[in-house]
C-alpha positions as CSV (number, residue, x, y, z in Angstrom):
1,M,117.5,148.7,58.9
2,S,114.6,146.9,57.4
3,A,111.1,148.2,57.5
4,L,109.6,147.3,60.9
5,D,106.3,145.0,60.5
6,P,103.7,146.0,63.0
7,A,102.3,142.5,63.6
8,R,105.5,140.8,64.0
9,Y,106.6,143.5,66.5
10,V,103.3,143.3,68.5
11,E,104.2,139.5,68.9
12,D,108.1,140.1,69.5
13,V,108.1,143.2,71.7
14,V,104.8,144.6,72.8
15,R,103.1,141.6,74.0
16,P,106.3,140.5,75.9
17,V,106.8,143.8,77.3
18,Q,103.3,143.9,78.4
19,R,103.4,140.3,80.3
20,G,106.6,141.5,82.1
21,W,109.6,141.1,79.8
22,S,112.0,144.3,80.3
23,P,113.0,146.3,77.2
24,S,116.2,146.7,78.7
25,R,117.2,143.2,78.4
26,N,117.5,143.3,74.4
27,L,117.4,146.8,73.1
28,F,118.5,145.6,69.5
29,R,115.3,143.7,69.4
30,V,113.0,146.6,70.7
31,Y,114.5,149.0,68.0
32,G,114.7,146.1,65.3
33,L,118.5,146.3,64.9
34,D,120.9,143.7,64.1
35,P,123.6,143.2,67.1
36,D,126.4,144.1,64.6
37,A,124.5,147.3,63.5
38,V,126.6,150.4,62.2
39,Q,126.1,153.6,63.9
40,S,123.9,155.1,61.0
41,D,121.5,152.2,61.3
42,V,121.4,153.0,65.3
43,D,120.5,156.7,64.6
44,E,118.1,155.9,62.2
45,A,116.1,153.3,64.4
46,V,116.3,155.4,67.4
47,A,114.8,158.2,65.5
48,T,111.9,156.2,63.5
49,V,110.9,153.3,65.9
50,P,109.3,155.3,68.5
51,R,107.1,156.9,66.1
52,Q,105.9,153.6,65.1
53,W,104.4,153.2,68.6
54,G,101.5,155.4,67.8
55,L,100.3,153.0,64.8
56,P,96.8,151.8,65.9
57,E,97.8,147.9,65.8
58,I,100.6,149.0,68.2
59,R,99.1,151.8,70.6
60,V,96.1,149.6,71.6
61,H,98.6,147.7,73.8
62,T,98.7,150.6,76.1
63,R,100.6,149.4,79.1
64,G,103.2,148.0,76.8
65,C,103.5,151.2,74.8
66,E,104.0,153.1,78.0
67,R,106.7,150.8,79.3
68,L,108.6,151.2,76.0
69,R,108.2,155.1,76.3
70,A,109.2,155.0,79.8
71,A,112.7,153.1,79.0
72,R,113.3,155.3,75.8
73,S,115.7,157.6,77.2
74,G,118.0,155.1,79.0
75,A,117.8,152.9,75.8
76,E,119.4,155.9,73.3
77,E,122.0,156.4,75.7
78,V,123.0,152.7,75.4
79,L,122.6,152.3,72.0
80,R,124.2,155.6,70.7
81,D,127.3,154.8,72.8
82,P,129.4,152.2,70.7
83,G,131.2,150.9,74.2
84,R,128.1,150.7,76.0
85,R,126.4,149.2,73.1
86,E,129.2,146.5,72.6
87,T,128.8,145.5,76.4
88,H,125.2,145.2,76.0
89,R,125.6,142.9,73.3
90,A,128.0,140.7,75.1
91,E,125.2,140.9,78.2
92,I,122.6,139.4,75.5
93,E,125.1,136.6,74.4
94,K,125.9,135.5,77.9
95,D,121.7,135.7,78.9
96,L,121.2,133.3,76.0
97,G,123.7,131.1,76.9
98,V,121.9,130.8,80.5
99,L,118.7,129.9,78.4
100,A,120.3,127.4,76.4
101,E,121.6,125.8,79.5
102,L,118.3,126.0,81.0
103,L,116.8,124.5,77.9
104,R,119.6,121.7,77.8
105,H,118.2,120.8,81.4
106,R,114.8,120.9,80.5
107,L,114.9,118.8,77.0
108,H,117.2,116.1,79.0
109,G,118.2,114.6,75.6
110,A,115.0,115.4,73.8
111,P,115.7,116.6,70.2
112,A,113.0,119.6,70.5
113,I,110.5,121.3,72.7
114,P,106.7,121.9,71.8
115,P,105.2,125.7,71.7
116,T,103.1,124.8,74.9
117,A,106.3,123.9,76.7
118,V,108.0,127.1,75.8
119,T,105.0,129.4,76.8
120,A,105.2,127.6,80.2
121,L,108.9,128.0,80.4
122,I,108.8,131.7,79.8
123,A,106.1,132.0,82.7
124,E,108.0,129.6,85.1
125,T,111.0,132.1,84.6
126,G,109.0,135.4,85.2
127,H,109.3,136.4,81.7
128,R,113.1,137.0,81.8
129,W,113.2,136.1,78.3
130,A,110.8,136.4,75.6
131,R,109.8,134.0,73.0
132,P,112.0,135.2,70.2
133,D,114.8,134.3,72.5
134,V,114.1,130.8,72.4
135,P,115.1,129.6,68.9
136,T,118.4,131.2,69.3
137,A,119.1,129.3,72.4
138,L,117.5,126.1,70.8
139,G,120.1,126.5,68.1
140,M,123.0,126.8,70.5
141,I,122.4,123.1,71.8
142,G,121.1,121.5,68.4
143,A,117.2,121.4,69.3
144,D,114.5,123.2,67.5
145,E,110.9,123.9,68.5
146,R,108.0,121.6,67.1
147,D,104.8,120.5,68.1
148,W,103.9,116.6,68.8
149,A,101.2,114.3,68.3
150,A,99.6,113.3,71.6
151,L,99.1,109.9,72.8
152,T,95.4,109.1,72.8
153,P,94.7,108.2,76.4
154,I,93.6,104.9,77.2
155,G,91.6,104.2,80.6
156,V,93.3,102.2,83.3
157,P,92.3,98.5,82.9
158,K,90.2,97.1,85.5
159,R,92.3,95.5,88.8
160,W,95.4,96.7,87.1
161,R,96.9,97.3,90.4
162,Q,97.0,93.4,91.0
163,V,99.4,93.0,87.8
164,G,102.3,94.3,89.7
165,E,101.8,92.3,92.9
166,C,101.7,89.2,90.6
167,L,104.6,89.9,88.4
168,V,106.9,90.6,91.7
169,D,106.6,86.5,92.0
170,L,107.3,85.7,88.3
171,P,110.3,86.0,86.3
172,Y,108.9,88.5,83.9
173,A,109.3,92.2,83.9
174,N,106.2,93.4,82.7
175,L,102.9,92.0,81.1
176,W,104.1,92.1,77.7
177,D,107.1,90.0,78.5
178,Y,104.8,87.4,80.2
179,L,102.5,87.3,77.4
180,T,105.5,86.6,74.6
181,G,107.6,84.6,77.1
182,A,105.2,82.3,78.7
183,P,104.7,78.8,77.2
184,G,101.4,78.3,75.5
185,L,100.5,82.1,75.3
186,A,100.5,84.1,71.9
187,G,101.0,87.7,73.0
188,V,97.9,90.0,72.4
189,D,96.4,86.9,70.1
190,T,96.0,84.9,73.3
191,S,92.7,83.2,73.5
192,V,90.6,81.8,76.2
193,P,91.3,78.0,75.4
194,E,95.2,78.9,75.6
195,I,94.6,80.4,79.1
196,D,92.5,77.5,80.5
197,A,95.2,75.3,79.0
198,R,97.9,77.2,80.9
199,R,96.0,77.1,83.9
200,K,95.2,73.5,84.3
201,R,99.3,72.8,83.9
202,L,99.6,75.3,86.9
203,R,97.2,73.1,89.0
204,V,99.8,70.7,89.9
205,A,102.1,73.2,91.4
206,R,101.1,74.8,94.8
207,D,103.9,77.3,95.4
208,R,103.3,81.3,95.3
209,A,104.6,81.7,91.6
210,A,101.8,79.4,90.7
211,T,99.0,81.1,92.7
212,A,100.4,84.5,91.3
213,E,100.3,83.3,87.9
214,S,96.9,81.9,88.0
215,T,96.0,85.3,89.2
216,L,97.4,86.9,86.3
217,L,95.8,84.5,83.8
218,A,92.3,85.2,85.5
219,L,92.8,89.0,84.8
220,I,94.1,88.2,81.2
221,R,90.8,86.2,80.6
222,H,88.6,89.0,82.0
223,W,90.4,91.6,79.8
224,L,89.7,89.6,76.8
225,A,86.1,90.2,77.3
226,E,86.7,93.9,77.3
227,P,85.9,96.2,74.3
228,G,89.6,96.9,73.7
229,G,91.0,93.7,74.7
230,L,94.6,92.8,75.1
231,P,95.9,95.5,72.9
232,D,94.7,98.4,75.0
233,V,95.9,96.8,78.2
234,V,99.3,96.5,76.4
235,R,99.4,100.2,75.3
236,H,98.5,101.2,78.7
237,E,101.2,99.4,80.1
238,L,103.6,100.6,77.5
239,V,102.6,104.2,77.9
240,T,102.7,104.2,81.8
241,E,106.4,102.5,81.7
242,A,107.4,105.2,79.2
243,H,106.2,108.1,81.5
244,G,107.8,106.3,84.4
245,R,111.2,106.4,82.6
246,R,111.1,110.1,82.2
247,P,113.2,110.9,85.2
248,L,115.8,108.9,83.7
249,G,116.2,111.1,80.4
250,Y,115.0,110.9,76.7
251,A,117.1,108.0,75.9
252,A,115.4,105.7,78.6
253,V,111.9,106.7,77.3
254,R,113.2,105.8,73.6
255,A,114.6,102.7,74.7
256,V,111.0,101.6,76.1
257,V,109.1,102.2,72.7
258,A,112.1,100.9,70.4
259,D,110.5,97.5,70.7
260,L,108.6,97.7,67.3
261,D,106.6,94.4,67.9
262,R,105.2,95.7,71.3
263,C,104.6,99.1,69.7
264,A,102.4,97.2,66.8
265,A,100.8,95.0,69.5
266,A,99.7,98.1,71.3
267,G,98.3,99.8,67.8
268,L,100.9,102.5,67.7
269,V,102.9,103.7,64.9
270,A,106.3,101.7,64.2
271,D,108.2,105.0,64.5
272,P,110.4,104.8,67.7
273,D,111.3,108.9,67.3
274,A,107.9,109.9,66.9
275,L,106.6,107.6,69.9
276,A,109.5,108.7,72.2
277,Y,108.9,112.3,71.5
278,A,105.2,112.0,72.1
279,A,105.8,110.0,75.4
280,W,108.2,112.3,76.6
281,W,105.9,115.6,76.4
282,T,102.4,114.0,76.8
283,P,101.4,115.0,80.1
284,D,100.2,112.0,82.5
285,A,96.7,111.2,82.3
286,Q,96.3,111.7,86.0
287,P,98.5,113.0,88.7
288,R,100.5,110.3,90.7
289,W,98.8,111.0,94.1
290,V,95.4,109.7,92.1
291,D,97.2,106.4,91.6
292,E,98.5,106.3,95.4
293,Y,95.0,107.3,96.6
294,T,93.5,104.4,94.3
295,A,96.0,101.9,95.6
296,A,95.3,103.0,99.3
297,I,91.3,102.7,98.9
298,A,91.9,99.3,97.4
299,S,94.0,97.8,100.3
300,G,91.4,99.5,102.9
301,E,93.9,102.1,104.4
302,L,91.4,104.8,104.5
303,R,93.6,107.1,106.8
304,A,96.5,106.8,104.3
305,A,94.0,107.5,101.6
306,L,92.8,110.9,103.6
307,D,96.4,111.9,104.3
308,I,97.0,111.7,100.6
309,L,94.2,113.8,99.4
310,D,95.1,116.5,102.6
311,L,98.4,116.6,101.3
312,H,97.7,117.9,97.7
313,P,95.7,120.6,96.0
314,L,92.5,119.0,94.9
315,P,90.1,120.1,92.0
316,A,86.5,121.0,92.9
317,D,85.3,117.5,91.7
318,W,87.5,115.9,94.4
319,L,86.2,117.9,97.4
320,P,83.4,116.0,97.8
321,I,85.2,112.7,97.5
322,R,87.9,114.0,100.7
323,D,84.6,115.2,102.5
324,E,82.9,111.7,102.6
325,L,86.1,110.0,103.1
326,R,86.9,112.2,106.1
327,A,83.5,111.2,107.4
328,R,84.2,107.7,106.8
329,V,87.3,107.8,108.9
330,A,85.6,109.8,111.3
331,E,83.0,107.2,111.8
332,A,85.4,104.6,112.1
333,D,87.2,106.2,114.7
334,R,83.9,107.3,116.7
335,P,84.6,104.7,119.7
336,M,87.8,106.2,120.3
337,L,86.3,109.9,120.6
338,V,84.7,111.3,123.7
339,D,81.7,113.7,123.7
340,T,83.0,117.0,125.4
341,A,80.1,117.9,127.2
342,E,79.5,114.5,128.8
343,H,83.3,114.0,129.9
344,R,84.3,117.6,130.7
345,P,86.1,117.3,134.1
346,D,85.1,118.9,137.4
347,L,87.9,121.4,137.8
348,D,87.5,121.4,141.7
349,D,88.0,117.5,142.1
350,L,91.0,117.4,140.0
351,D,94.7,116.5,141.7
352,P,97.1,118.7,140.2
353,D,99.8,116.6,141.7
354,H,98.7,113.2,139.9
355,L,101.0,113.7,137.1
356,D,104.7,114.2,137.4
357,P,105.6,116.1,134.3
358,D,109.2,114.1,134.5
359,D,107.2,111.2,133.5
360,L,106.7,112.7,130.1
361,D,109.6,112.0,127.7
362,P,110.9,115.5,126.6
363,D,112.8,114.3,123.3
364,H,109.1,113.5,122.0
365,L,107.5,116.5,122.8
366,D,106.7,119.3,120.4
367,D,108.7,122.3,120.9
368,V,106.2,124.1,122.9
369,P,107.2,125.0,126.6
370,P,105.3,124.0,129.5
371,L,103.0,126.3,130.9
372,G,104.3,127.6,134.2
373,A,103.7,131.3,135.4
374,S,101.9,133.1,132.5
375,S,102.6,136.2,131.0
376,R,99.1,137.4,130.9
377,P,98.2,139.7,134.0
378,D,94.7,138.1,134.3
379,D,95.3,134.5,134.6
380,E,93.3,134.0,137.6
381,Q,90.4,135.5,135.6
382,A,91.2,133.5,132.8
383,E,90.7,130.2,134.6
384,R,87.0,131.1,135.4
385,S,84.9,129.1,132.8
386,D,81.3,130.4,133.6
387,P,80.2,133.4,131.6
388,V,79.7,136.5,133.6
389,G,76.7,137.4,131.3
390,S,75.6,137.2,127.9
391,T,73.8,139.3,125.2
392,D,72.6,139.0,121.8
393,Q,71.7,142.3,120.3
394,G,71.5,143.2,116.4
395,E,73.7,141.8,113.8
396,S,77.0,142.7,115.4
397,T,76.7,140.3,118.3
398,D,75.1,137.5,115.8
399,R,78.3,137.4,113.7
400,G,80.2,137.2,117.2
401,E,81.6,140.9,116.8
402,G,81.2,144.0,118.7
403,F,82.6,142.3,121.9
404,A,84.5,145.4,122.9
405,P,84.3,146.9,126.3
406,V,81.9,150.0,126.2
407,E,82.2,152.9,128.4
408,S,78.8,154.6,129.9
409,A,78.2,158.3,128.6
410,G,77.7,161.0,131.0
411,P,74.6,161.5,133.1
412,G,71.2,161.8,131.9
413,A,67.3,162.1,133.0
414,G,64.6,160.0,133.0
415,T,64.0,155.7,133.1
416,G,61.3,153.7,132.4
417,P,60.3,150.2,131.0
418,V,60.6,149.2,127.5
419,D,58.3,146.5,125.7
420,V,60.7,144.3,123.9
421,R,58.0,142.6,122.2
422,T,57.9,145.9,120.1
423,A,61.3,147.1,120.3
424,E,63.4,146.6,117.2
425,L,66.6,145.8,118.3
426,A,66.2,144.1,121.9
427,R,65.2,140.4,122.2
428,V,63.4,138.7,124.7
429,D,65.7,135.6,125.0
430,V,68.6,137.5,126.6
431,P,67.3,140.8,128.1
432,L,70.3,142.0,130.4
433,V,73.7,142.1,130.4
434,A,76.1,141.9,133.5
435,V,78.1,145.1,133.9
436,A,81.6,145.2,136.1
437,G,81.2,147.8,138.9
438,L,77.8,148.7,138.2
439,R,75.6,150.1,141.0
440,S,72.2,149.2,141.1
441,E,70.9,152.9,140.4
442,D,73.4,153.0,137.5
443,S,72.7,152.3,133.7
444,V,74.7,151.8,130.4
445,H,74.1,152.2,126.9
446,F,75.5,149.3,124.4
447,G,75.5,149.8,120.8
448,G,73.6,152.8,120.8
449,W,70.4,150.9,122.7
450,P,69.9,151.0,126.0
451,F,70.4,147.4,127.0
452,G,71.3,146.8,130.8
453,K,70.9,147.6,134.3
454,G,72.8,147.1,137.8
455,P,72.8,143.7,139.4
456,G,69.7,142.4,140.3
457,P,67.2,139.6,139.3
458,A,66.1,139.0,136.0
459,D,62.6,137.9,135.2
460,A,63.2,136.0,132.1
461,E,59.4,135.4,131.8
462,A,58.3,139.0,131.8
463,E,57.0,140.5,128.8
464,V,57.8,144.0,130.0
465,L,61.4,144.5,131.3
466,P,62.8,147.2,133.0
467,V,65.5,148.5,130.7
468,P,66.8,152.2,131.5
469,W,66.6,154.7,128.6
470,Q,69.9,156.4,129.6
471,V,72.9,156.2,131.7
472,E,72.3,157.8,135.2
473,S,75.9,157.9,136.3
474,P,78.8,160.0,135.6
475,R,81.2,157.2,136.2
476,P,83.0,155.2,133.5
477,T,81.7,151.7,133.5
478,T,82.7,148.8,131.3
479,V,80.7,146.1,130.0
480,A,82.1,142.7,130.6
481,M,81.0,140.5,127.8
482,P,81.5,136.9,127.9
483,V,83.7,134.5,125.7
484,P,81.6,132.0,123.8
485,S,82.6,128.1,124.3
486,I,84.0,125.9,121.5
487,T,82.0,122.9,120.1
488,G,82.5,119.8,118.0
489,F,86.1,119.2,119.7
490,S,87.8,115.7,118.5
491,A,91.0,114.4,118.3
492,T,92.1,111.7,115.7
493,P,94.9,109.5,115.3
494,V,97.3,110.4,112.3
495,G,100.3,108.1,112.4
496,A,102.5,109.2,115.2
497,R,100.4,112.2,115.8
498,M,97.0,113.4,117.0
499,R,95.1,115.7,114.8
500,L,92.7,118.0,116.9
501,Q,89.7,119.7,115.2
502,W,86.8,122.0,116.5
503,D,84.3,124.4,115.4
504,W,85.2,128.1,116.0
505,P,82.6,130.3,117.7
506,P,81.9,133.6,115.8
507,G,84.2,136.6,116.7
508,V,87.0,134.6,118.3
509,T,90.4,134.3,116.2
510,H,92.6,132.7,118.9
511,A,92.6,129.7,120.9
512,R,94.8,127.8,123.5
513,V,95.4,123.9,123.3
514,V,96.6,122.0,126.0
515,W,97.3,118.5,126.8
516,R,98.3,115.9,129.3
517,V,98.8,112.3,129.5
518,G,96.5,110.4,131.9
519,T,94.6,113.1,133.6
520,P,92.5,116.0,132.2
521,P,94.3,119.5,132.0
522,T,92.7,121.8,134.7
523,G,92.6,125.0,132.4
524,P,94.6,126.9,130.1
525,A,96.9,127.8,132.8
526,D,97.5,124.5,133.7
527,S,101.5,124.4,134.8
528,R,101.6,120.5,134.6
529,A,100.2,120.5,130.9
530,Y,101.8,121.4,127.5
531,C,100.2,124.1,125.3
532,L,99.9,125.4,122.0
533,D,98.5,128.8,121.1
534,I,96.8,128.9,117.7
535,T,95.1,131.6,115.3
536,R,92.1,130.9,113.4
537,D,94.0,131.6,110.2
538,G,96.9,129.1,111.1
539,Y,94.0,126.7,112.0
540,L,92.4,126.8,108.5
541,A,96.0,126.9,106.8
542,E,97.1,123.8,108.3
543,P,95.8,121.0,110.7
544,V,96.5,121.1,114.1
545,E,98.5,118.0,115.2
546,V,100.4,117.2,118.4
547,R,102.7,114.5,118.8
548,Q,101.6,111.3,121.1
549,H,103.7,110.5,124.1
550,G,103.5,106.6,124.8
551,L,100.5,104.4,124.8
552,D,98.7,105.9,127.9
553,E,95.7,107.8,127.6
554,H,95.7,111.2,126.5
555,W,93.7,114.2,127.4
556,F,93.5,117.0,125.4
557,G,91.7,120.4,125.9
558,V,91.0,123.8,124.0
559,C,89.7,127.1,125.0
560,P,88.8,130.2,123.1
561,C,90.6,133.4,124.0
562,L,89.0,136.8,123.5
563,D,90.6,139.9,124.2
564,G,93.2,138.5,126.7
565,R,90.4,136.3,128.6
566,Y,89.8,132.6,128.3
567,G,86.5,131.0,128.0
568,P,85.3,127.4,129.1
569,L,87.6,124.6,128.6
570,A,86.5,122.1,126.2
571,T,88.2,118.4,126.8
572,V,88.3,115.1,124.9
573,R,90.0,111.8,126.0
574,A,91.7,109.6,123.1
575,R,93.8,106.6,123.2
576,P,96.9,107.0,120.8
577,T,97.9,104.2,118.0
578,P,101.7,104.9,117.5
579,E,102.8,104.0,114.3
580,V,106.3,102.1,113.8
581,S,107.7,101.8,110.3
582,Y,110.5,99.3,109.4
583,S,112.9,98.4,106.5
584,I,114.8,95.7,105.5
585,R,117.7,95.4,103.0
586,P,120.6,93.0,102.2
587,T,123.8,93.8,104.1
588,R,126.8,95.0,102.4
589,W,130.1,93.3,101.7
590,F,131.8,94.6,105.2
591,E,128.5,94.0,107.3
592,S,127.8,90.8,109.1
593,G,124.7,88.6,108.7
594,T,122.8,88.6,105.5
595,H,120.1,91.4,106.2
596,V,119.9,94.5,108.3
597,V,116.4,95.5,110.0
598,S,116.0,99.2,110.8
599,A,113.0,100.5,112.8
600,H,111.4,104.1,112.9
601,G,109.0,105.3,115.5
602,P,108.4,107.2,118.6
603,G,110.4,106.1,121.4
604,G,109.5,104.6,124.5
605,L,107.4,102.0,122.5
606,P,107.6,98.0,122.8
607,A,110.1,96.3,120.7
608,I,109.0,94.8,117.3
609,V,109.8,91.0,116.6
610,V,111.0,90.0,113.0
611,I,109.7,86.2,111.8
612,A,110.9,84.3,108.8
613,K,108.8,81.6,107.1
614,P,109.7,79.6,103.9
615,G,107.3,79.7,101.0
616,S,104.3,82.0,102.5
617,A,104.4,85.0,104.5
618,P,104.1,84.6,108.6
619,R,100.7,85.3,110.0
620,S,101.7,85.9,113.4
621,V,104.5,85.8,116.1
622,R,104.4,82.1,116.2
623,D,104.0,81.4,112.5
624,G,108.1,81.0,111.6
625,L,111.2,81.7,113.0
626,E,112.0,84.8,115.0
627,L,115.2,86.5,114.0
628,A,115.3,89.9,116.0
629,R,113.7,91.5,118.4
630,L,114.1,95.4,118.1
631,A,113.0,98.8,119.7
632,P,111.8,101.7,117.4
633,N,114.8,103.9,116.0
634,T,117.4,101.1,116.2
635,T,119.1,99.0,113.4
636,Q,119.9,95.4,113.9
637,Q,121.8,92.5,111.7
638,I,120.0,89.5,111.3
639,T,121.0,86.1,109.5
640,I,118.3,83.9,107.5
641,P,119.5,80.3,108.0
642,R,120.9,78.9,104.6
643,R,119.2,75.4,105.5
644,M,115.9,77.6,105.0
645,A,114.1,77.0,101.5
646,R,114.0,79.7,99.1
647,P,111.8,82.0,98.9
648,V,111.6,83.3,102.3
649,H,109.1,85.6,103.6
650,L,109.9,88.4,106.4
651,R,107.4,90.0,108.4
652,A,107.7,92.0,111.5
653,F,104.7,91.9,114.4
654,P,104.6,94.4,117.4
655,L,104.5,93.0,120.9
656,D,102.0,95.4,121.9
657,D,98.8,95.3,119.8
658,R,97.9,99.0,120.5
659,V,101.1,99.9,118.0
660,R,100.5,99.6,114.2
661,L,103.2,98.5,111.8
662,R,103.6,100.0,108.6
663,H,105.3,97.2,106.4
664,P,107.7,97.8,103.5
665,G,107.2,97.2,100.0
666,Q,107.0,93.2,98.8
667,A,110.3,93.4,97.6
668,E,112.0,93.9,100.6
669,L,110.0,91.0,102.4
670,V,111.0,88.3,100.1
671,V,114.2,86.8,99.9
672,R,114.7,84.7,96.7
673,K,118.5,84.1,96.8
674,V,120.6,82.5,99.2
675,H,123.0,85.6,100.4
């Protein structure tokens, strides 16, 4: 047995144990033994190593040393028994094999792994392994651990998103192929006169490819005036393309950087192995959702951009951007929203038989049972929206707390007026509180302060109000506190659903959402409405969204619930804008026609029409040849006439303007070859 190196022991054993690694996973390492150590070495290690835990450089790691001492008795039993020691050795080898397979999967063909990735892997696996296990497992798969030279990030060139749109209509895979393959251009050394000469030759053509190439040449001319010029643009494309190949494996990344001319033009070293290793481990300059958000903003799809931000955890500097975008979307939707106070329905004038629940499509309703006989014992009281009283005393009620019923104390003597101008806890604005079942000669303490009296008119303008000092009745009495109202209620379409938002009143933790098609809900117990019970924590954790049912006007309502009692119902009216998406793909050998169109969206919506037009995209239902009409959630095979000149542009249009279509990518909408 070799002498124990305290510094090495701290790094290999004590620190991993302190971070969560179990000493029982490798007792040979804990006691500084080789896996094939003889019995004499084992006895010596078991006797001497625990004494080393008292060294100053080791014992400072208190938690790690305590865990080692707690596992000492069990470790000595395993190590002193040859049979159990052999079993432990086999378990270690098996566990290292698991780590080797995990590393093989993580490397995906890469020759090595950097130290930062090793640290992240150990943390992800819950410290099942320690760092000394990694070199052994890497050796089992023919890899090693080494650092990498990160690629210097290059900012995204201006209007870079348009490059992909232009290349779709050109016979070039990327910008580098175009710069080196288009006649008259000279790669990154292309000059402005060469660009102008190329654009002059394109003016004689009026097809889509010529338009796309003219746009691309204008972008190249713009980049020539930038500080980095075309080399920075080519470098950005090379690094982005290499990062995009990482899901395909390390070999695919190396194939991208194997073009030495392209690497030299981008200002990178002509070493494919070093570039591939750097591109494999260099993290993306920004998350992929940032690119999706940027593309949505550039195309004017504000709701889609907001959905992207809502679906991802955002850094602190992105929160103001999200809030500003949410305000812009709300401003755009303002004509659709209805002021809650102005359009609250008169419950006495509503006809509950106006809407038949059979008219609703049960296949597209949320999994919420319709309201019938409520299980709450106080349904009749819950439908009352007018508060029976109000109070605003002390900090407790200001925060919305302290709404629990209050029982009166025993009888007492003496009453008299209280000047609320000098009282510290009373307030002039709401001087009295309604009390259920209280007689005129009774009074009640509330919150330790005499705060109410029996029924009778309240003089709101009086400076000195009659407030009893003590309870004069021995009867138990309950204060009936009102349920506060919900404010700021709004409904915003989000795809095929409607997002509901409101401001929670203080102290309220539960609410009920009800909605009907065509007419407002009559209350929280409306038997012809559909309902959803929401908690405040659930509301803050996830947006409240309900499915839209058809194209008719929707009424949504929400009311707070406090101690089993419902408050006033806030309502809002909105007209849905359901969304239908569709896809187009070529037919397979056993299918008829040339293409298959599939539509997806809520049921019961009008059909969509697929239009084909040669040369350019159709602009309306009448601008081209109609190929098919299909309803949402159906599939239909279409045939593009062979006589129609290629490329043929396909596009769908809704038969009802209230339906919004989500179109597929440009590659699905342009047919270039005869099928």
